[in-house]
N, C-alpha and C positions, 0 to 999 in steps of 0.2 A: 749616730751611735744608738743602739737600742736600749732600752730598759726593760727587765724581766721583774716581776713581782710576784711571789707565790703566796698563797694563802690555803686554808682548810687544814692544816696539821692539827694535831691534838693527841688526846690519850683514849685509848679505847681497850676493851678487853679481848682476848683470843676469840676469833670467830667473827668479830665486828667489821664494820666498813667505815671508810673514810674517801671523801673526794678531793683531792687537792687540785687547785686551779693556778694557773700562771697567766697573768696579763702583760701583754708585750706593748710597748709604746716606742716611739721614736722611729728610726729607720729599720723597719723590719721586711721591707718588699723582697729584699735579697736572701731572706732566710731559705735554706734549702732543706734542712732536718730540723726538728725540734725533739728534744729528749728529756726524760727524767732520769737523774742520777741520785744515789743516796751515799751516805757516809757515816760510818761509825767511828768514834774517836779511836786513834792508833790503828785504823786499817785505810786501805786506798779507797778512793772514791769509785764506786761500782755503777755502771750503766744498767738501768731497770728497763727501760722501754723507751722507744724511739718511733717517729713517724715522719716521712717524707712529706713536705708541705710545697714543693714545686716541682714543675716538670712532669715528665710523662710517668713517674713514679709516684706521684701525688697519692696519698692515702695508704702507702705500703707501711706496714708496721713491722716491729721487731720488739721481742720480750726476751729477757733472761730466763733462762729455764725454771728457775724458783719461783716465778711469779706468773708463769703461763697458767691461763684459765682462772686466775684469780684477778689481775689486773688489767684494764683497759685504758689505752691512751687515744686522746681525741683531740683533733685541731678544729676550732671554730674560726674560719677565716673572717666570717663578718664581725665577730666580736674580737678578733685578735687574741684569742686565748688558747690555752693548751690545758687540758685536764688529765688527770689520772685518776680512775675510779679504782679503788682497793677494795676488794671483798675477801672475807676469810682471812683475816689478817692473823698472822702469827707472831709470836715474840721475836723472831729472828728478822721481822720487817722493821724493827724499831731502828730508827736512823733518821739523821737530818736528810730532808729530799730536796734537791735543786731541781729547778728548770734551766735548760740550756739551748742554745741555737748555734747552728753553723750556716755558713753561706757557701760551703764546699759543695759543688754540684754533684759530685759522686759520693755523697755521704751514706746514701743507703747501700751502694756497692760496696763501701768499705765495712759497714756493718756486717753485711751478709758474708763477706770473704773472711773476716776476723772472727765473726760469731760473738762480736761485743761490740760496744759503743767507745770509740777511741776518744776520751775525754780531752786530749790535746788539741783535737780538731775544732773544738767548741770554743769561740771567742765571746759570747755573751751568756752572762751567768746571772741567776737572780741569788737573793741573799739567804734562801734557804728556809724550810719550815719544819719543825720538829713533829715527827710521828712516834708515838710511843705505845707499843702494844704489850699490856701486862694484866695479870689478874690481880 
């Protein structure tokens, strides 16, 4: 079993930047995709960004339209970390952000076919880190 621990959340003004980090430990060698989700109370969890970390599609990324050009996801295999660089933050980015991973080998194909990240396919989750964007 793997453990995922997020860090880097906080409060910023609109237009500001934050960098989230997720440190993975334990049984991580079978991870196929890693992703960042976010959730606001009363709403469904939303997939924000994903990256393929194994196989021929390694390095392929996907972003929800609302964050394209502002967010960047990156996997550092040597450090076993996943980061989310968030720039030009907007109040609507306020949420709890979660790191997650799946061993499903067709994970990136599923994301591309659905044009969304299927949360039910992800078995390993972090505890979440709060991001608040407010003036």
